[in-house]
C-alpha atoms as a printed R data frame, in Angstrom:
    type eleno elety resid chain resno       x       y      z
1   ATOM     1    CA   MET     A     1 117.388 154.034 66.243
2   ATOM     2    CA   PRO     A     2 115.534 154.176 62.891
3   ATOM     3    CA   ILE     A     3 113.582 157.401 62.327
4   ATOM     4    CA   ALA     A     4 110.694 158.512 60.125
5   ATOM     5    CA   ALA     A     5 111.323 159.869 56.639
6   ATOM     6    CA   SER     A     6 110.067 163.319 57.700
7   ATOM     7    CA   GLU     A     7 112.877 163.560 60.280
8   ATOM     8    CA   LEU     A     8 115.691 162.788 57.847
9   ATOM     9    CA   SER     A     9 118.035 165.341 56.310
10  ATOM    10    CA   LEU     A    10 117.639 165.958 52.573
11  ATOM    11    CA   PRO     A    11 120.813 164.009 51.671
12  ATOM    12    CA   ALA     A    12 119.685 161.077 53.797
13  ATOM    13    CA   LYS     A    13 116.215 161.169 52.238
14  ATOM    14    CA   ALA     A    14 117.726 161.142 48.768
15  ATOM    15    CA   LYS     A    15 120.034 158.241 49.619
16  ATOM    16    CA   TYR     A    16 117.303 156.094 51.164
17  ATOM    17    CA   PHE     A    17 114.784 156.951 48.451
18  ATOM    18    CA   ALA     A    18 117.208 155.999 45.663
19  ATOM    19    CA   SER     A    19 118.151 152.788 47.461
20  ATOM    20    CA   ASN     A    20 114.502 151.882 47.881
21  ATOM    21    CA   ILE     A    21 113.737 152.539 44.207
22  ATOM    22    CA   PHE     A    22 116.601 150.272 43.174
23  ATOM    23    CA   LEU     A    23 115.539 147.479 45.519
24  ATOM    24    CA   ARG     A    24 111.876 147.736 44.518
25  ATOM    25    CA   ALA     A    25 112.830 147.554 40.860
26  ATOM    26    CA   LEU     A    26 115.068 144.549 41.512
27  ATOM    27    CA   ILE     A    27 112.407 142.730 43.524
28  ATOM    28    CA   GLY     A    28 109.766 143.565 40.920
29  ATOM    29    CA   ALA     A    29 111.931 142.186 38.122
30  ATOM    30    CA   MET     A    30 112.601 139.004 40.067
31  ATOM    31    CA   GLN     A    31 108.888 138.506 40.764
32  ATOM    32    CA   ALA     A    32 108.297 138.197 37.017
33  ATOM    33    CA   LEU     A    33 110.337 134.978 37.025
34  ATOM    34    CA   PRO     A    34 109.079 131.494 37.958
35  ATOM    35    CA   TYR     A    35 109.495 130.913 41.682
36  ATOM    36    CA   HIS     A    36 112.517 128.560 41.616
37  ATOM    37    CA   TRP     A    37 114.395 130.824 39.174
38  ATOM    38    CA   ARG     A    38 113.476 133.886 41.234
39  ATOM    39    CA   VAL     A    39 114.807 132.465 44.500
40  ATOM    40    CA   SER     A    40 117.972 130.925 43.091
41  ATOM    41    CA   GLY     A    41 118.579 133.982 40.876
42  ATOM    42    CA   MET     A    42 118.395 136.387 43.822
43  ATOM    43    CA   GLY     A    43 120.779 134.109 45.705
44  ATOM    44    CA   ARG     A    44 123.286 134.239 42.864
45  ATOM    45    CA   LEU     A    45 122.912 137.993 42.490
46  ATOM    46    CA   VAL     A    46 123.589 138.722 46.175
47  ATOM    47    CA   ARG     A    47 126.522 136.291 46.066
48  ATOM    48    CA   LEU     A    48 127.904 138.286 43.120
49  ATOM    49    CA   LEU     A    49 127.360 141.656 44.803
50  ATOM    50    CA   SER     A    50 128.591 140.602 48.251
51  ATOM    51    CA   PRO     A    51 132.244 141.665 47.753
52  ATOM    52    CA   VAL     A    52 131.154 144.949 46.174
53  ATOM    53    CA   VAL     A    53 128.712 146.112 48.861
54  ATOM    54    CA   GLY     A    54 130.885 145.042 51.796
55  ATOM    55    CA   PHE     A    55 129.005 141.920 52.886
56  ATOM    56    CA   GLU     A    56 131.937 139.604 52.264
57  ATOM    57    CA   ARG     A    57 134.353 141.783 54.242
58  ATOM    58    CA   ARG     A    58 132.019 141.727 57.255
59  ATOM    59    CA   ILE     A    59 131.566 137.967 57.047
60  ATOM    60    CA   ARG     A    60 135.318 137.441 56.899
61  ATOM    61    CA   ASP     A    61 135.921 139.791 59.825
62  ATOM    62    CA   ASN     A    62 133.296 138.039 61.967
63  ATOM    63    CA   LEU     A    63 134.709 134.624 61.125
64  ATOM    64    CA   ALA     A    64 138.281 135.753 61.807
65  ATOM    65    CA   LEU     A    65 137.175 136.933 65.259
66  ATOM    66    CA   THR     A    66 135.134 133.895 66.266
67  ATOM    67    CA   CYS     A    67 136.398 130.990 64.170
68  ATOM    68    CA   PRO     A    68 140.112 131.689 63.512
69  ATOM    69    CA   ASP     A    69 140.878 128.010 62.883
70  ATOM    70    CA   LEU     A    70 138.769 127.814 59.719
71  ATOM    71    CA   THR     A    71 140.721 127.179 56.549
72  ATOM    72    CA   GLU     A    72 140.705 129.748 53.769
73  ATOM    73    CA   GLY     A    73 138.649 127.375 51.644
74  ATOM    74    CA   ALA     A    74 136.048 126.979 54.382
75  ATOM    75    CA   VAL     A    75 135.780 130.764 54.808
76  ATOM    76    CA   ASP     A    76 135.341 131.206 51.048
77  ATOM    77    CA   GLN     A    77 132.561 128.632 51.047
78  ATOM    78    CA   ILE     A    78 130.763 130.207 54.006
79  ATOM    79    CA   CYS     A    79 130.974 133.663 52.405
80  ATOM    80    CA   GLY     A    80 129.259 132.367 49.292
81  ATOM    81    CA   GLU     A    81 126.612 130.393 51.183
82  ATOM    82    CA   VAL     A    82 125.733 133.298 53.493
83  ATOM    83    CA   ALA     A    83 125.231 135.684 50.585
84  ATOM    84    CA   ASP     A    84 123.212 133.081 48.684
85  ATOM    85    CA   ASN     A    85 120.943 132.410 51.672
86  ATOM    86    CA   ALA     A    86 120.431 136.152 52.238
87  ATOM    87    CA   GLY     A    87 119.383 136.644 48.622
88  ATOM    88    CA   ARG     A    88 117.069 133.645 48.659
89  ATOM    89    CA   THR     A    89 115.445 134.845 51.892
90  ATOM    90    CA   LEU     A    90 114.787 138.300 50.431
91  ATOM    91    CA   ALA     A    91 113.161 136.800 47.344
92  ATOM    92    CA   GLU     A    92 111.052 134.469 49.484
93  ATOM    93    CA   LEU     A    93 109.752 137.227 51.752
94  ATOM    94    CA   TYR     A    94 108.284 138.977 48.709
95  ATOM    95    CA   SER     A    95 106.936 135.853 47.013
96  ATOM    96    CA   GLY     A    96 103.676 135.342 48.903
97  ATOM    97    CA   THR     A    97 101.784 132.171 48.002
98  ATOM    98    CA   PRO     A    98 104.634 130.174 46.378
99  ATOM    99    CA   PHE     A    99 106.813 130.712 49.446
100 ATOM   100    CA   LEU     A   100 103.981 129.956 51.873
101 ATOM   101    CA   ARG     A   101 103.300 126.727 50.002
102 ATOM   102    CA   ARG     A   102 106.878 125.596 50.657
103 ATOM   103    CA   ALA     A   103 106.878 126.813 54.266
104 ATOM   104    CA   THR     A   104 103.587 125.182 55.205
105 ATOM   105    CA   ALA     A   105 104.728 121.873 53.686
106 ATOM   106    CA   ALA     A   106 107.884 121.842 55.832
107 ATOM   107    CA   PRO     A   107 108.121 118.963 58.317
108 ATOM   108    CA   ILE     A   108 108.083 120.073 61.949
109 ATOM   109    CA   GLY     A   109 110.045 118.186 64.574
110 ATOM   110    CA   GLY     A   110 112.421 118.329 67.492
111 ATOM   111    CA   PRO     A   111 111.984 117.888 71.251
112 ATOM   112    CA   GLY     A   112 110.480 121.358 71.635
113 ATOM   113    CA   LEU     A   113 107.403 120.430 69.608
114 ATOM   114    CA   ALA     A   114 105.885 118.466 72.496
115 ATOM   115    CA   ALA     A   115 106.457 121.441 74.816
116 ATOM   116    CA   LEU     A   116 104.721 123.764 72.333
117 ATOM   117    CA   GLU     A   117 101.768 121.392 71.999
118 ATOM   118    CA   GLN     A   118 101.476 121.044 75.770
119 ATOM   119    CA   ALA     A   119 101.568 124.809 76.305
120 ATOM   120    CA   GLN     A   120  98.842 125.309 73.702
121 ATOM   121    CA   ALA     A   121  96.680 122.635 75.330
122 ATOM   122    CA   GLU     A   122  97.081 124.364 78.705
123 ATOM   123    CA   GLY     A   123  96.436 127.854 77.329
124 ATOM   124    CA   ARG     A   124  99.943 128.849 78.385
125 ATOM   125    CA   PRO     A   125 101.752 131.573 76.384
126 ATOM   126    CA   VAL     A   126 104.896 130.711 74.432
127 ATOM   127    CA   VAL     A   127 107.925 132.808 73.513
128 ATOM   128    CA   LEU     A   128 109.613 131.243 70.479
129 ATOM   129    CA   VAL     A   129 113.175 132.508 70.009
130 ATOM   130    CA   THR     A   130 115.134 132.264 66.803
131 ATOM   131    CA   GLY     A   131 117.913 133.956 64.841
132 ATOM   132    CA   HIS     A   132 118.606 135.293 61.372
133 ATOM   133    CA   PHE     A   133 119.197 131.755 60.233
134 ATOM   134    CA   GLY     A   134 117.883 129.806 57.244
135 ATOM   135    CA   ASN     A   135 114.566 131.538 56.737
136 ATOM   136    CA   TYR     A   136 113.011 132.357 60.100
137 ATOM   137    CA   ASP     A   137 109.742 133.368 58.422
138 ATOM   138    CA   ALA     A   138 109.408 129.833 57.048
139 ATOM   139    CA   ALA     A   139 109.293 128.537 60.617
140 ATOM   140    CA   ARG     A   140 106.694 131.134 61.610
141 ATOM   141    CA   ALA     A   141 104.485 130.482 58.582
142 ATOM   142    CA   GLY     A   142 104.814 126.717 58.978
143 ATOM   143    CA   LEU     A   143 103.783 126.775 62.629
144 ATOM   144    CA   ILE     A   144 100.857 129.119 61.953
145 ATOM   145    CA   ALA     A   145  99.623 126.721 59.266
146 ATOM   146    CA   LYS     A   146  99.700 123.884 61.813
147 ATOM   147    CA   GLY     A   147  97.399 125.798 64.168
148 ATOM   148    CA   PHE     A   148  99.930 127.586 66.380
149 ATOM   149    CA   ALA     A   149  98.680 131.184 66.079
150 ATOM   150    CA   MET     A   150 101.685 133.429 66.478
151 ATOM   151    CA   GLY     A   151 102.619 137.086 66.661
152 ATOM   152    CA   ALA     A   152 106.124 138.335 65.923
153 ATOM   153    CA   LEU     A   153 108.317 141.182 67.160
154 ATOM   154    CA   TYR     A   154 110.254 142.986 64.430
155 ATOM   155    CA   ARG     A   155 112.769 145.828 64.299
156 ATOM   156    CA   ARG     A   156 111.986 148.777 62.000
157 ATOM   157    CA   MET     A   157 114.513 149.112 59.183
158 ATOM   158    CA   ALA     A   158 116.732 152.193 58.974
159 ATOM   159    CA   ASN     A   159 115.411 152.963 55.471
160 ATOM   160    CA   PRO     A   160 111.838 154.211 56.113
161 ATOM   161    CA   TYR     A   161 110.824 153.881 52.460
162 ATOM   162    CA   PHE     A   162 111.882 150.241 52.261
163 ATOM   163    CA   ASN     A   163 110.436 149.507 55.706
164 ATOM   164    CA   THR     A   164 106.879 150.282 54.584
165 ATOM   165    CA   HIS     A   165 106.626 147.552 51.964
166 ATOM   166    CA   TYR     A   166 108.918 145.203 53.908
167 ATOM   167    CA   VAL     A   167 106.474 145.159 56.822
168 ATOM   168    CA   ARG     A   168 103.582 144.644 54.427
169 ATOM   169    CA   ALA     A   169 105.417 141.650 52.947
170 ATOM   170    CA   ILE     A   170 106.188 139.948 56.262
171 ATOM   171    CA   GLU     A   171 102.637 140.576 57.477
172 ATOM   172    CA   GLY     A   172 101.537 138.501 54.515
173 ATOM   173    CA   ASN     A   173 103.390 135.544 56.046
174 ATOM   174    CA   GLY     A   174 101.497 135.802 59.339
175 ATOM   175    CA   LYS     A   175  99.962 138.267 61.788
176 ATOM   176    CA   PRO     A   176  99.959 139.969 64.219
177 ATOM   177    CA   MET     A   177 103.255 141.863 63.931
178 ATOM   178    CA   PHE     A   178 104.598 144.020 66.775
179 ATOM   179    CA   GLU     A   179 107.097 146.777 66.022
180 ATOM   180    CA   GLN     A   180 109.967 147.043 68.491
181 ATOM   181    CA   GLY     A   181 109.266 150.026 70.734
182 ATOM   182    CA   LYS     A   182 106.879 151.126 73.467
183 ATOM   183    CA   ARG     A   183 103.641 150.694 71.529
184 ATOM   184    CA   GLY     A   184 104.654 147.362 70.034
185 ATOM   185    CA   MET     A   185 105.721 146.052 73.438
186 ATOM   186    CA   VAL     A   186 102.362 146.987 74.981
187 ATOM   187    CA   GLU     A   187 100.524 145.171 72.188
188 ATOM   188    CA   MET     A   188 102.789 142.139 72.483
189 ATOM   189    CA   VAL     A   189 102.338 141.906 76.255
190 ATOM   190    CA   ARG     A   190  98.574 142.070 75.793
191 ATOM   191    CA   HIS     A   191  98.869 139.187 73.315
192 ATOM   192    CA   LEU     A   192 100.943 137.118 75.780
193 ATOM   193    CA   LYS     A   193  98.538 137.755 78.651
194 ATOM   194    CA   LYS     A   194  95.791 136.185 76.554
195 ATOM   195    CA   GLY     A   195  97.865 133.009 76.258
196 ATOM   196    CA   GLY     A   196  99.190 133.871 72.788
197 ATOM   197    CA   ASN     A   197 102.454 132.851 71.160
198 ATOM   198    CA   ILE     A   198 105.117 135.275 69.964
199 ATOM   199    CA   ALA     A   199 108.297 134.845 67.944
200 ATOM   200    CA   ILE     A   200 111.385 136.971 68.611
201 ATOM   201    CA   VAL     A   201 114.598 137.100 66.583
202 ATOM   202    CA   ALA     A   202 117.189 137.362 69.341
203 ATOM   203    CA   ASP     A   203 120.595 137.550 67.642
204 ATOM   204    CA   LEU     A   204 121.074 141.266 66.956
205 ATOM   205    CA   HIS     A   205 123.320 143.695 68.843
206 ATOM   206    CA   ALA     A   206 120.887 145.134 71.393
207 ATOM   207    CA   HIS     A   207 121.454 148.546 72.965
208 ATOM   208    CA   GLY     A   208 121.022 148.158 76.702
209 ATOM   209    CA   GLY     A   209 121.500 144.402 76.521
210 ATOM   210    CA   LYS     A   210 123.955 142.218 78.403
211 ATOM   211    CA   GLU     A   211 127.295 140.862 77.231
212 ATOM   212    CA   ILE     A   212 126.755 137.163 76.578
213 ATOM   213    CA   ASP     A   213 129.382 134.946 74.964
214 ATOM   214    CA   PHE     A   214 128.454 133.888 71.433
215 ATOM   215    CA   PHE     A   215 130.985 131.801 69.527
216 ATOM   216    CA   GLY     A   216 133.364 132.470 72.407
217 ATOM   217    CA   LYS     A   217 133.255 136.276 72.184
218 ATOM   218    CA   PRO     A   218 131.124 138.774 74.166
219 ATOM   219    CA   ALA     A   219 128.103 139.952 72.196
220 ATOM   220    CA   VAL     A   220 125.607 142.476 73.571
221 ATOM   221    CA   THR     A   221 122.339 140.550 73.670
222 ATOM   222    CA   SER     A   222 118.774 141.397 74.641
223 ATOM   223    CA   THR     A   223 117.431 139.593 77.703
224 ATOM   224    CA   VAL     A   224 113.844 140.595 76.821
225 ATOM   225    CA   PRO     A   225 112.745 137.121 75.572
226 ATOM   226    CA   ALA     A   226 113.776 135.541 78.873
227 ATOM   227    CA   GLU     A   227 112.278 138.385 80.913
228 ATOM   228    CA   LEU     A   228 108.956 138.057 79.111
229 ATOM   229    CA   ALA     A   229 108.900 134.299 79.624
230 ATOM   230    CA   LEU     A   230 109.559 134.695 83.344
231 ATOM   231    CA   LYS     A   231 107.096 137.528 83.894
232 ATOM   232    CA   TYR     A   232 104.181 135.928 82.060
233 ATOM   233    CA   GLY     A   233 104.885 132.257 82.768
234 ATOM   234    CA   ALA     A   234 105.533 131.525 79.105
235 ATOM   235    CA   ALA     A   235 107.393 128.547 77.713
236 ATOM   236    CA   LEU     A   236 110.675 129.671 76.104
237 ATOM   237    CA   ILE     A   237 111.380 127.475 73.077
238 ATOM   238    CA   PRO     A   238 114.079 127.870 70.374
239 ATOM   239    CA   VAL     A   239 112.829 127.405 66.795
240 ATOM   240    CA   TYR     A   240 114.613 127.394 63.430
241 ATOM   241    CA   GLY     A   241 113.622 127.298 59.763
242 ATOM   242    CA   ILE     A   242 116.489 125.274 58.278
243 ATOM   243    CA   ARG     A   243 116.985 125.492 54.532
244 ATOM   244    CA   LYS     A   244 117.298 122.120 52.812
245 ATOM   245    CA   GLU     A   245 120.034 121.269 50.326
246 ATOM   246    CA   ASN     A   246 117.798 122.007 47.320
247 ATOM   247    CA   GLY     A   247 117.738 125.656 48.455
248 ATOM   248    CA   LEU     A   248 113.949 125.926 48.192
249 ATOM   249    CA   ASP     A   249 112.444 123.744 50.920
250 ATOM   250    CA   PHE     A   250 112.717 123.814 54.710
251 ATOM   251    CA   GLU     A   251 112.491 121.793 57.874
252 ATOM   252    CA   ILE     A   252 111.286 123.369 61.099
253 ATOM   253    CA   LEU     A   253 113.211 122.418 64.222
254 ATOM   254    CA   LEU     A   254 112.066 123.129 67.780
255 ATOM   255    CA   ASN     A   255 114.750 122.496 70.375
256 ATOM   256    CA   PRO     A   256 114.068 121.715 74.053
257 ATOM   257    CA   GLU     A   257 112.266 124.297 76.167
258 ATOM   258    CA   ILE     A   258 114.703 126.461 78.117
259 ATOM   259    CA   PRO     A   259 114.095 125.978 81.865
260 ATOM   260    CA   ALA     A   260 112.979 129.000 83.867
261 ATOM   261    CA   SER     A   261 115.769 130.413 86.051
262 ATOM   262    CA   ASP     A   262 116.969 134.011 85.617
263 ATOM   263    CA   PRO     A   263 117.253 136.274 82.536
264 ATOM   264    CA   ILE     A   264 121.046 135.969 82.162
265 ATOM   265    CA   THR     A   265 121.142 132.180 82.481
266 ATOM   266    CA   MET     A   266 118.227 131.776 80.087
267 ATOM   267    CA   THR     A   267 119.739 134.185 77.559
268 ATOM   268    CA   ARG     A   268 123.018 132.274 77.679
269 ATOM   269    CA   ALA     A   269 121.010 129.147 76.889
270 ATOM   270    CA   ILE     A   270 119.376 130.911 73.918
271 ATOM   271    CA   CYS     A   271 122.780 131.912 72.549
272 ATOM   272    CA   ASP     A   272 124.277 128.461 73.126
273 ATOM   273    CA   ASP     A   273 121.344 126.785 71.400
274 ATOM   274    CA   LEU     A   274 121.568 129.065 68.361
275 ATOM   275    CA   GLU     A   275 125.332 128.574 68.165
276 ATOM   276    CA   SER     A   276 124.933 124.792 68.203
277 ATOM   277    CA   VAL     A   277 122.538 124.950 65.239
278 ATOM   278    CA   ILE     A   278 124.712 127.426 63.310
279 ATOM   279    CA   ARG     A   279 127.771 125.202 63.701
280 ATOM   280    CA   GLN     A   280 125.871 122.488 61.840
281 ATOM   281    CA   HIS     A   281 124.925 124.907 59.015
282 ATOM   282    CA   MET     A   282 127.532 127.673 59.039
283 ATOM   283    CA   GLY     A   283 126.402 129.181 55.742
284 ATOM   284    CA   GLN     A   284 122.811 129.694 56.856
285 ATOM   285    CA   TRP     A   285 123.403 132.300 59.563
286 ATOM   286    CA   PHE     A   286 123.548 136.015 58.740
287 ATOM   287    CA   TRP     A   287 127.263 136.565 59.433
288 ATOM   288    CA   ILE     A   288 126.809 139.981 57.791
289 ATOM   289    CA   HIS     A   289 125.444 141.490 61.008
290 ATOM   290    CA   ARG     A   290 127.581 143.653 63.308
291 ATOM   291    CA   ARG     A   291 127.042 141.104 66.038
292 ATOM   292    CA   TRP     A   292 130.269 141.669 67.954
293 ATOM   293    CA   LYS     A   293 130.512 145.443 68.356
294 ATOM   294    CA   PRO     A   294 133.027 146.970 68.944
295 ATOM   295    CA   TYR     A   295 135.308 144.037 68.023
296 ATOM   296    CA   VAL     A   296 134.111 144.099 64.385
297 ATOM   297    CA   THR     A   297 133.053 147.465 62.972
């Protein structure tokens, strides 16, 4: 569980502070570039650094566990695409207006759009579930621009210095934001009770979650999105911000509403839906995560 800077040991403070200074300097330097150079440049930089900082090793380990039939060439390609997408996403989150211009111009489609429109017309709350795929903030910003007011649940970063300006950046792409934890949950529930919409990224290893198969292997997954939908009568709709081939633009896809049943069944449906989208765009999911603990460390 991430902790405040005041609770860290001196070595940990020094490590996080130095890391934050480096990242702030890098982001600041990139922001001096024209938008398309900034985004593509950060993608290339993270692709270059991926083997050095351990990203590539994690991607390869995750793919070896879940997709052992991939050829070596396919794995190499996915490693490069994942790192590139991660770098582009970081640059976009700190780009403000130029990024929002692209996100709000993104076409919105898919069978879940009608369900979202119907829920809004009825004053019914909506839980939109997504993953660390493409650029999830593009989907949020695009939907907000089309009149679907939306809050979002986020997890505090381990580095408290970086977390401060990271939260400020993502708030610029849409509010309200609810920090994972007791206070954030209370605020989010209040928002849902008023018929509001929330977006939850549901593909991280979740302490206290349930083992749900993802790419054929058990992955500890939070059932909170499904539980919230059931408790407050909300529509549960998967949404994705898919990066287009030019690397700068997006399309927003809403898949069919997940029928109300029980938290485990609904969470399995969330995982299956995300997996189906990832398989179409393998390089756009964040394979860097420790999604399959303890199988991949």
